[in-house]
C-alpha positions, 0 to 999 in steps of 0.5 A: 500500500502507498505510504504518504509522509508529511513532516512538521517542525515544532520549535521550542525556546531551548533550541531543540527541534522535535521532528515528527513524521506522520505516516498514513495509509489510504484510510487509517492513520498510524501513531507518530514516530520520532524522526532523526534530525536532518539538514532542515532542522540544522538550518532552522537552528542556524536561523535562530542563532543568527537572531539572538534577540529571539532567545534569552537576550530578548527576555532580559529587556523591557518589552516596552523598549523593544515594542514601544509603539504600534507596528507590523508583526516581526517574528524575530522580536516576539519571543513567543511560539505563535502559529496562525494559518490553515492547518494541513492534515496531520500537521501543526499550523504554520509558525510565525516565520514568514507568516503573512496571516500574522502580518496582516492582522492588527496586533496590540503588543504595544499595549501590555499591562506594564507598558500601559502602567508606564505610560500612565505614570509618565502622564500623571505629572501633567494631570491636576487633582480632581475637584472636591466640589463635584461629589454627586451626579447632580454636581456634574450635571450642573457644571457640565450640562451638555454630554457627548457620547461616541463609540470606538470600535476595535476590529481585526480586519484590513482597516481599523476604521469603522463607519459607525464610529463617526456617530455623535450623540449629544444630550442636555436637560432643558431645565439647565438652559435659560428658557421661558415658557415660549422658548421652551415650547418652541425648542421642543417643537423645532427639535421634534417629539422623537428627540425630546423625552418629557419624562426625563426632560432630556433633549437628544441630538444624534448626528451621523450625516458627515463622514468624519466624527469631528464634522458630526461633532461640530454639526451637533454643536451648530444644531443645538446653538441654532435651536437655542437662539431660534427658540427665543425669536418671536415671529409676528404670526406667533403673537396671536396664538395660544398655548394648547394643553396637548403640548403637555404643559400648562402655562398659568398666565396663558390659561382661561383660568388665569383670566377668570381669577383676574376678573374676580379682583382677588388678591394674588397672594391669597392661599385660595389662588395658589390652591386653585392654580395647583388644582387646575394644573393637576386637572389639565395634566393628569395622566390617563386616557381621555373619557375614562374615569380613573382614581387619579382623575376622580381625585383631581376633579374633587380637588378642583371642585373644592378649590373653586368653592373656596375661591368663590367663598361658597359653602361646600355642596352636600 
């Protein structure tokens, strides 16, 4: 029967070569048998001796000095028996010498934990102490109301660039902006309901139109600036309009209830006016589906009834 022989080499750091010959018959394979060294193994040892940096001399140096920055893979500088590539039958994957697969992929050999610690220690002298006044999340948001969010992607491909890394998202609470009721309502309408969350009072701007992250960041800043200054402008056609309750806000000065109290000639500092204003706000902005009586709606109606009776100085209804 014909015999097929495939020879594989397995280098180790001690300089020894374990050479194994795999013998196979047509369908059944045999156990590997030891094979004597020949001229190929001797040439491999000579190649290792010509590059002593691969041996013990490399281990005595600081790795951050040998590989200080990002670079292409060099098999004579990495003291590791790395293998990568298509595995042939009865053989180990190709070694690192002359391996194009190891040279194509991105490596992070310059970002070892000791190297990162060394870089941080070098940059520490340029840093300032963290401010003691910023103790809570509310302090951070008060001093830095605008937040920018970006994502960096790490991939093992032909290029380290990812198109999704250009997306920039900026968030800000409208309560941190100096806005009156007209400017606030106009800003939310210009931005759109899908960008403003009424529950958290957060405005979100997500920009991905430009091909570069810096361009998207500048465009997001421009959008926020334009929204702020446009919201303070009052056009001629806006002066005759009234604020509707469907917007989710109740402006007391623009409501008919305010005009009714104004016609009664009652002191604005009286507690009855404050109770009536709170009852009107609760009734107009109470949750629930229209036309469906709930416990919250029933409570709001009763509070509104009692506030009106106190405002008009009428006895309670039985």
